[in-house]
C-alpha positions as CSV (number, residue, x, y, z in Angstrom):
1,M,-88.0,-62.9,-8.4
2,T,-87.1,-62.6,-12.1
3,T,-87.4,-58.8,-12.2
4,F,-85.7,-58.5,-8.8
5,I,-82.6,-60.3,-10.3
6,L,-83.0,-58.4,-13.5
7,M,-82.5,-55.1,-11.6
8,L,-79.1,-56.5,-10.3
9,I,-78.1,-57.5,-13.9
10,V,-78.9,-54.0,-15.2
11,F,-76.8,-52.5,-12.4
12,V,-73.9,-54.8,-13.2
13,L,-74.1,-54.0,-16.9
14,G,-74.3,-50.3,-16.2
15,Y,-71.4,-50.5,-13.8
16,L,-69.3,-52.3,-16.5
17,A,-70.1,-49.6,-19.0
18,I,-68.9,-47.0,-16.5
19,A,-65.7,-49.0,-15.8
20,M,-65.0,-49.6,-19.5
21,E,-65.4,-45.9,-20.4
22,E,-62.1,-45.8,-22.4
23,P,-62.5,-48.9,-24.5
24,I,-66.2,-48.3,-25.5
25,K,-65.6,-44.6,-26.0
26,V,-68.8,-43.6,-24.1
27,D,-68.6,-41.0,-21.3
28,K,-69.3,-42.5,-17.9
29,A,-71.9,-39.7,-17.2
30,A,-74.0,-41.0,-20.1
31,S,-73.7,-44.6,-18.9
32,A,-74.6,-43.6,-15.4
33,L,-77.7,-41.6,-16.5
34,L,-79.0,-44.5,-18.6
35,L,-78.4,-46.9,-15.7
36,G,-80.1,-44.5,-13.2
37,V,-83.3,-44.4,-15.4
38,V,-83.4,-48.0,-16.8
39,I,-83.1,-49.6,-13.4
40,W,-86.1,-47.6,-12.1
41,V,-88.1,-48.6,-15.3
42,V,-87.4,-52.3,-14.6
43,Y,-88.4,-51.7,-11.0
44,I,-91.8,-50.1,-11.9
45,F,-92.7,-52.6,-14.6
46,G,-91.9,-55.5,-12.2
47,L,-93.6,-54.0,-9.2
48,P,-95.8,-56.9,-8.0
49,G,-93.1,-59.5,-8.5
50,I,-90.5,-57.3,-6.6
51,L,-92.6,-55.9,-3.7
52,N,-94.5,-59.1,-3.0
53,L,-91.2,-60.8,-2.2
54,G,-91.2,-58.9,1.1
55,F,-87.6,-57.7,0.9
56,S,-88.3,-54.0,0.8
57,P,-88.4,-52.3,4.2
58,S,-89.5,-49.1,2.5
59,W,-92.6,-50.8,1.1
60,E,-93.4,-52.4,4.5
61,H,-93.1,-49.0,6.2
62,F,-95.2,-47.4,3.5
63,L,-98.0,-49.9,4.0
64,K,-98.4,-48.6,7.6
65,S,-98.0,-44.9,6.7
66,S,-100.5,-42.1,6.8
67,D,-99.6,-41.3,3.2
68,L,-101.1,-44.6,2.0
69,A,-104.2,-44.1,4.2
70,A,-104.7,-40.6,2.7
71,F,-104.3,-42.0,-0.9
72,K,-106.8,-44.8,-0.3
73,H,-109.3,-42.3,1.2
74,K,-108.9,-40.0,-1.8
75,Y,-109.2,-42.8,-4.4
76,E,-111.7,-45.3,-2.9
77,G,-111.3,-48.9,-4.1
78,V,-107.9,-48.3,-5.6
79,S,-106.1,-51.5,-6.7
80,L,-102.9,-52.8,-5.1
81,I,-101.0,-52.2,-8.4
82,A,-102.1,-48.5,-8.2
83,Q,-100.9,-48.3,-4.6
84,M,-97.5,-49.8,-5.6
85,K,-97.1,-47.2,-8.4
86,Y,-98.1,-44.4,-6.1
87,F,-95.4,-45.8,-3.7
88,I,-92.8,-45.5,-6.4
89,T,-93.7,-42.3,-8.2
90,D,-95.0,-40.1,-5.3
91,H,-93.0,-41.5,-2.4
92,E,-89.7,-43.3,-3.3
93,V,-88.6,-41.2,-6.4
94,V,-89.5,-37.9,-4.6
95,S,-87.8,-39.0,-1.4
96,H,-84.6,-40.2,-3.1
97,L,-84.5,-37.1,-5.3
98,G,-84.5,-35.0,-2.2
99,N,-81.5,-36.8,-0.9
100,L,-79.7,-36.7,-4.2
101,A,-80.4,-33.0,-4.7
102,Q,-78.7,-32.3,-1.3
103,I,-75.6,-34.1,-2.5
104,L,-75.6,-32.6,-6.0
105,F,-76.1,-29.0,-4.8
106,F,-73.5,-29.5,-2.2
107,L,-71.1,-30.7,-4.9
108,L,-72.0,-27.9,-7.3
109,G,-71.5,-25.2,-4.6
110,A,-68.1,-26.7,-3.5
111,M,-66.8,-27.0,-7.1
112,T,-67.8,-23.4,-7.9
113,I,-66.2,-22.0,-4.7
114,V,-63.0,-23.9,-5.5
115,E,-63.0,-22.9,-9.1
116,T,-63.5,-19.2,-8.0
117,V,-60.5,-19.4,-5.7
118,D,-58.5,-21.1,-8.4
119,Q,-59.4,-18.5,-11.0
120,H,-58.2,-15.7,-8.7
121,E,-54.9,-17.8,-8.2
122,G,-55.7,-18.1,-4.5
123,F,-54.1,-21.5,-4.3
124,R,-50.7,-19.9,-5.2
125,V,-50.6,-18.8,-1.6
126,I,-50.1,-22.5,-0.7
127,T,-48.4,-23.9,-3.8
128,D,-45.7,-21.2,-3.8
129,R,-44.7,-22.4,-0.3
130,I,-44.4,-26.0,-1.4
131,K,-40.9,-25.9,-2.9
132,T,-40.0,-29.6,-3.1
133,T,-40.2,-31.4,-6.4
134,N,-39.1,-34.7,-5.0
135,K,-42.0,-37.2,-5.6
136,V,-41.8,-38.9,-2.2
137,K,-41.6,-35.7,-0.2
138,L,-44.3,-34.1,-2.2
139,L,-46.6,-37.1,-1.8
140,W,-46.2,-37.2,2.0
141,T,-46.8,-33.4,2.2
142,V,-49.9,-33.5,0.0
143,A,-51.3,-36.6,1.7
144,T,-50.8,-35.1,5.2
145,I,-52.5,-31.8,4.2
146,T,-55.4,-33.8,2.6
147,F,-55.8,-36.1,5.7
148,F,-56.3,-33.3,8.2
149,L,-58.2,-31.0,5.9
150,S,-60.7,-33.8,5.2
151,G,-61.4,-34.1,8.9
152,V,-62.3,-30.4,9.1
153,L,-64.2,-30.1,5.8
154,D,-65.3,-33.4,4.3
155,N,-63.6,-35.9,1.9
156,M,-65.4,-34.7,-1.3
157,T,-64.7,-30.9,-0.8
158,T,-61.1,-31.6,0.3
159,T,-60.5,-33.7,-2.9
160,I,-61.8,-30.8,-5.0
161,V,-59.4,-28.3,-3.2
162,M,-56.4,-30.6,-3.3
163,I,-56.8,-31.5,-7.0
164,A,-56.9,-27.8,-7.8
165,L,-53.6,-27.5,-5.9
166,L,-52.1,-30.5,-7.7
167,R,-52.7,-28.8,-11.1
168,K,-50.3,-26.0,-9.9
169,L,-47.7,-28.5,-8.7
170,I,-47.5,-31.3,-11.3
171,D,-47.5,-31.0,-15.1
172,D,-47.4,-34.7,-16.2
173,K,-50.9,-36.3,-16.5
174,K,-50.0,-39.8,-15.3
175,S,-48.0,-38.4,-12.3
176,R,-51.0,-36.2,-11.5
177,W,-53.3,-39.3,-11.8
178,F,-51.1,-41.1,-9.2
179,F,-51.1,-38.2,-6.8
180,A,-54.8,-37.5,-7.2
181,S,-55.5,-41.2,-6.4
182,M,-53.4,-41.0,-3.3
183,I,-55.4,-37.9,-2.4
184,V,-58.6,-40.0,-2.6
185,I,-57.1,-42.5,-0.1
186,A,-56.0,-39.7,2.2
187,A,-59.3,-37.8,2.0
188,N,-61.3,-40.9,2.8
189,A,-59.0,-41.8,5.7
190,G,-59.2,-38.3,7.1
191,G,-63.0,-38.1,6.7
192,A,-63.6,-41.3,8.6
193,F,-62.4,-40.2,12.0
194,T,-64.5,-37.0,12.6
195,P,-68.2,-36.7,12.8
196,I,-68.3,-34.2,9.9
197,G,-65.6,-35.7,7.6
198,D,-67.8,-38.1,5.7
199,V,-71.5,-38.5,5.0
200,T,-71.5,-41.9,6.8
201,T,-70.0,-40.5,10.0
202,I,-72.6,-37.6,9.8
203,M,-75.4,-40.2,9.5
204,L,-74.1,-42.2,12.5
205,W,-73.5,-39.0,14.5
206,I,-77.0,-37.6,13.8
207,G,-78.5,-41.1,14.4
208,G,-77.0,-41.2,17.9
209,Q,-74.9,-44.3,17.2
210,I,-71.6,-42.4,17.9
211,T,-70.5,-39.2,19.7
212,A,-68.0,-36.7,18.3
213,L,-65.2,-37.3,20.9
214,D,-65.5,-41.1,20.8
215,I,-65.3,-41.4,17.0
216,M,-62.2,-39.1,17.0
217,G,-60.6,-41.1,19.7
218,M,-61.2,-44.6,18.5
219,V,-61.0,-44.2,14.7
220,F,-58.1,-41.8,14.5
221,L,-55.3,-44.4,14.7
222,P,-56.9,-46.9,12.3
223,S,-57.5,-44.0,9.8
224,I,-53.8,-42.9,10.1
225,V,-52.6,-46.5,9.5
226,S,-54.9,-46.9,6.4
227,L,-53.0,-44.0,4.9
228,V,-49.5,-44.5,6.2
229,I,-49.3,-48.1,4.9
230,P,-49.9,-47.2,1.2
231,L,-47.7,-44.2,1.5
232,A,-44.8,-46.3,3.0
233,V,-45.2,-48.9,0.3
234,V,-45.2,-46.3,-2.5
235,S,-42.2,-44.5,-1.0
236,I,-40.1,-47.7,-1.6
237,Y,-40.5,-47.6,-5.4
238,L,-41.4,-44.0,-6.2
239,K,-38.3,-42.2,-7.6
240,G,-37.5,-38.9,-9.2
241,H,-38.9,-35.4,-9.3
242,V,-42.1,-33.9,-10.6
243,E,-42.1,-31.2,-13.3
244,K,-44.1,-28.1,-12.4
245,P,-46.4,-26.7,-15.0
246,A,-45.1,-23.6,-16.8
247,V,-46.7,-20.4,-15.7
248,D,-49.0,-19.0,-18.3
249,T,-47.7,-15.5,-19.1
250,S,-50.0,-14.9,-22.0
251,D,-52.9,-14.3,-19.7
252,S,-53.4,-10.5,-19.3
253,F,-55.7,-10.8,-16.3
254,K,-53.5,-11.3,-13.3
255,T,-54.6,-10.9,-9.7
256,S,-52.9,-9.0,-7.0
257,P,-51.4,-10.7,-3.9
258,R,-54.2,-9.1,-1.8
259,E,-56.9,-10.5,-4.0
260,R,-55.4,-14.0,-3.9
261,M,-55.2,-14.0,-0.1
262,L,-58.7,-12.6,0.2
263,M,-60.3,-15.1,-2.1
264,L,-58.4,-18.0,-0.5
265,A,-59.6,-16.8,2.9
266,I,-63.2,-16.4,1.8
267,G,-63.2,-19.8,-0.1
268,I,-61.6,-21.9,2.6
269,G,-63.4,-20.1,5.3
270,G,-66.7,-20.7,3.5
271,L,-66.0,-24.4,3.2
272,I,-65.1,-24.7,6.9
273,F,-68.2,-22.7,7.8
274,V,-70.5,-25.5,6.3
275,P,-70.3,-27.9,9.3
276,V,-70.5,-24.9,11.7
277,F,-73.7,-23.8,9.9
278,K,-75.2,-27.3,10.2
279,E,-74.3,-27.5,13.9
280,L,-75.9,-24.0,14.6
281,T,-79.0,-24.4,12.5
282,D,-79.6,-28.2,12.1
283,L,-80.3,-27.4,8.4
284,P,-78.8,-29.7,5.7
285,P,-75.1,-29.1,4.8
286,Y,-76.0,-28.1,1.2
287,M,-77.7,-24.9,2.5
288,G,-74.5,-23.9,4.3
289,M,-72.6,-24.6,1.1
290,L,-75.0,-22.4,-1.0
291,F,-74.7,-19.7,1.6
292,S,-70.9,-19.7,1.3
293,L,-71.3,-19.7,-2.5
294,G,-73.5,-16.6,-2.2
295,V,-71.0,-14.9,0.0
296,I,-68.1,-15.5,-2.4
297,W,-70.3,-14.5,-5.3
298,V,-71.1,-11.1,-3.7
299,A,-67.4,-10.7,-2.9
300,T,-66.4,-11.2,-6.6
301,E,-69.0,-8.7,-7.7
302,F,-67.7,-6.0,-5.4
303,I,-64.0,-6.7,-6.1
304,H,-64.5,-6.5,-9.9
305,K,-67.4,-4.0,-10.1
306,N,-65.1,-1.4,-11.7
307,G,-63.3,-3.8,-14.0
308,T,-63.8,-4.3,-17.8
309,L,-66.6,-6.5,-19.1
310,E,-64.1,-9.2,-20.0
311,D,-62.6,-8.9,-16.5
312,R,-66.0,-9.4,-14.9
313,R,-66.7,-12.4,-17.2
314,K,-63.5,-14.0,-16.1
315,F,-63.5,-13.4,-12.4
316,T,-67.2,-13.3,-11.2
317,V,-69.1,-16.4,-10.4
318,V,-71.5,-15.8,-13.3
319,G,-68.5,-16.5,-15.7
320,I,-66.9,-19.1,-13.5
321,L,-70.1,-21.3,-13.4
322,K,-69.5,-22.0,-17.1
323,R,-66.2,-23.7,-16.2
324,V,-67.7,-26.0,-13.6
325,D,-67.7,-29.7,-14.6
326,I,-71.4,-30.4,-15.1
327,P,-70.8,-34.0,-16.3
328,T,-69.5,-34.9,-12.8
329,I,-72.8,-33.8,-11.3
330,L,-74.8,-35.8,-13.9
331,F,-72.6,-38.9,-13.3
332,Y,-73.2,-38.7,-9.6
333,L,-77.0,-38.2,-10.2
334,G,-77.1,-41.4,-12.4
335,I,-75.0,-43.7,-10.1
336,L,-76.8,-42.6,-6.9
337,S,-80.2,-42.9,-8.5
338,A,-79.4,-46.5,-9.5
339,V,-78.3,-47.4,-6.0
340,A,-81.4,-45.8,-4.6
341,A,-83.5,-48.2,-6.7
342,L,-81.6,-51.1,-5.2
343,E,-82.2,-49.8,-1.8
344,S,-85.9,-49.2,-2.4
345,A,-86.5,-52.7,-3.9
346,G,-84.7,-54.4,-1.0
347,H,-81.5,-55.6,-2.5
348,L,-79.4,-53.9,0.2
349,Q,-81.6,-55.3,2.9
350,V,-81.2,-58.8,1.6
351,M,-77.4,-58.3,1.6
352,A,-77.5,-56.9,5.2
353,E,-79.5,-59.9,6.5
354,Y,-77.1,-62.3,4.7
355,F,-74.1,-60.8,6.5
356,D,-75.8,-61.0,9.8
357,K,-76.9,-64.6,9.4
358,H,-73.7,-66.0,7.9
359,M,-71.0,-63.9,9.6
360,H,-72.4,-62.8,12.9
361,N,-69.0,-61.1,13.7
362,I,-68.6,-57.4,13.8
363,Y,-65.2,-57.4,12.2
364,L,-66.3,-59.7,9.3
365,I,-69.6,-57.8,8.8
366,N,-68.0,-54.4,8.7
367,G,-65.1,-55.6,6.7
368,A,-67.5,-56.9,4.0
369,I,-69.5,-53.6,4.1
370,G,-66.3,-51.7,3.5
371,L,-65.4,-53.8,0.5
372,L,-68.9,-53.5,-0.9
373,S,-68.7,-49.7,-0.4
374,S,-66.1,-49.7,-3.2
375,I,-68.8,-50.9,-5.5
376,V,-72.0,-49.5,-4.1
377,D,-72.3,-46.1,-2.5
378,N,-71.5,-46.2,1.2
379,V,-74.5,-44.0,2.2
380,P,-77.3,-46.6,1.6
381,L,-74.9,-49.4,2.8
382,T,-74.5,-47.5,6.1
383,A,-78.3,-46.9,6.2
384,A,-78.9,-50.6,5.7
385,A,-76.4,-51.5,8.5
386,M,-78.0,-49.0,10.8
387,G,-81.4,-50.6,10.1
388,M,-80.0,-54.1,10.9
389,Y,-79.5,-53.4,14.5
390,P,-81.1,-50.9,17.0
391,I,-79.0,-48.8,19.3
392,M,-78.9,-51.0,22.4
393,T,-78.9,-49.9,26.0
394,H,-77.0,-51.7,28.7
395,T,-80.3,-53.0,30.2
396,L,-81.3,-54.5,26.8
397,V,-77.9,-56.0,26.4
398,A,-78.2,-57.7,29.8
399,A,-81.6,-59.0,28.9
400,S,-80.5,-60.4,25.5
401,S,-79.6,-64.0,24.7
402,E,-76.2,-62.9,23.4
403,P,-75.0,-60.1,25.7
404,A,-71.3,-60.4,24.6
405,F,-72.3,-59.8,21.0
406,M,-75.0,-57.3,21.5
407,Q,-72.8,-55.0,23.7
408,H,-71.1,-53.9,20.4
409,F,-74.4,-52.1,19.5
410,V,-74.7,-49.7,22.4
411,Q,-73.9,-46.0,21.6
412,N,-70.2,-45.8,20.8
413,G,-70.1,-49.5,20.6
414,A,-67.4,-51.3,18.5
415,F,-69.8,-52.1,15.6
416,W,-70.7,-48.4,15.0
417,E,-67.1,-47.2,15.3
418,L,-65.8,-49.8,12.9
419,L,-68.7,-49.1,10.5
420,A,-67.6,-45.5,10.3
421,Y,-64.1,-46.6,9.5
422,A,-65.0,-49.3,7.1
423,A,-67.7,-47.5,5.1
424,G,-65.4,-44.4,4.9
425,T,-62.1,-46.0,3.8
426,G,-63.4,-49.0,1.9
427,G,-64.6,-46.8,-0.9
428,S,-60.9,-46.0,-1.8
429,I,-60.4,-49.5,-3.2
430,L,-62.2,-48.6,-6.5
431,I,-62.2,-45.1,-8.0
432,I,-66.1,-44.9,-8.1
433,G,-66.4,-46.3,-4.5
434,S,-66.5,-42.9,-2.8
435,A,-67.5,-39.3,-3.4
436,A,-63.8,-38.3,-3.3
437,G,-63.0,-40.9,-6.0
438,V,-65.9,-39.8,-8.2
439,V,-64.8,-36.2,-8.0
440,A,-61.1,-37.1,-8.7
441,M,-62.1,-39.3,-11.6
442,A,-64.2,-36.6,-13.1
443,L,-61.8,-33.7,-12.6
444,E,-58.7,-35.5,-13.8
445,K,-60.3,-38.0,-16.2
446,I,-58.7,-40.9,-14.3
447,D,-59.1,-44.2,-16.1
448,F,-61.1,-46.8,-14.0
449,I,-58.9,-49.7,-15.2
450,W,-55.7,-47.8,-14.5
451,Y,-56.8,-47.0,-10.9
452,M,-57.7,-50.7,-10.4
453,K,-54.3,-51.9,-11.5
454,K,-52.1,-49.2,-9.8
455,I,-54.0,-48.1,-6.7
456,A,-56.7,-50.6,-5.7
457,W,-54.1,-53.0,-4.0
458,L,-52.5,-50.1,-2.1
459,A,-55.9,-49.0,-0.8
460,L,-56.9,-52.6,0.1
461,L,-53.6,-53.0,2.0
462,G,-54.2,-49.9,4.0
463,Y,-57.9,-50.8,4.6
464,I,-57.1,-54.2,6.1
465,A,-54.2,-52.8,8.2
466,G,-56.7,-50.2,9.6
467,I,-59.2,-52.9,10.6
468,A,-56.4,-54.9,12.2
469,T,-55.3,-51.8,14.1
470,Y,-58.9,-51.2,15.3
471,Y,-59.1,-54.9,16.4
472,V,-55.9,-54.7,18.5
473,Q,-56.9,-51.3,19.9
474,N,-60.5,-52.5,20.8
475,E,-59.8,-56.0,22.0
476,F,-56.4,-55.6,23.8
477,I,-56.0,-52.0,24.8
478,F,-59.4,-50.5,25.6
479,H,-61.4,-53.7,26.0
480,H,-64.2,-51.6,24.6
């Protein structure tokens, strides 16, 4: 039990180091990488004390697996400690690395595509049409574009695209921080109401807990409310105009209007193609993203094949890759690796069982999961929630001792719909609570404490209002 608790202490200390990046003057990527490794070291050194507690569903599943049987057959008479180490090194680490790699390559591909479009001034096609400098009007415009774009792409990719746009619209750093933070809220809200807008909705969709039309119908209004409430509050006190950045005339490499439009079309088209690719092939989304990156790479090679060496370095993906923010990728690797260790050891399972035992109310359980998703990544939280309850059939509901409660767990039941909303939008409450927030923090160097003071309460207000909207909609309108 001591090492089980020690893992939590290490996580909290690492989390504090990330949050206190500015005061301690250590880049959050470094803190995250150390956290991601140290927590696994504590785990492997405390194996018997942790796994014998019986909290880890992964270990229980592994004990019954053919992998362990093959290992025992190969190494006859192997000790329980050796089996546990094999479970960590050859099973858990490899399995979680596969999941992490999918996210990281997806992120790398999306960031490179957006950087390529930006380098070709493709976003000018959009920014030149946004004429207003009024802060309130601009905020509503940017947030609306983000919300609907996030539903089509996903919240992480949309945030990357919209922050690239912001840099063309706003010069002042603190103003850009504020707008970027509101983009995080808008992107997470927009991602929650479609089956492809967020990793958690993708998980629930693929798992069979929800269907595409149902999630769009039932979660759209709560998602809208979770964005409109913060926007309305901000509109009361936000005054003045933004200052647009000066156009850099010193750069001799300028693109033609045709090139800008072409690269914007290929870039946005490539990003939109990712969910289509997944639907057509059933292959992971990162493969679609890498395919789109390959297409835009080939396009830049052809467009600039007759250009000077300096021209090619500036505009082809080979040169653009050097501009991609690698510390973001490493930060994400570290923080997700740490959460994976907590998931493997059973910390998240303990939390899920506690919720079920002490709350036993779908609104309270999902509300708490959403709040926790601002601290812990929403993917393993959603996985833990999916593991808490099976998908019920109407026959099983009728045969259960609590039919009124268990009916929420049929396909398209209220529990799954609200889980998609809560896990998707709850992450906005803290800057590192969602993929969109992590990306925004990395790209704009947003300070964790600043976000907590200025934005967290707005996101929390919208989050609670969205849950209340779903409650009214579910209990009094649809009786669902």
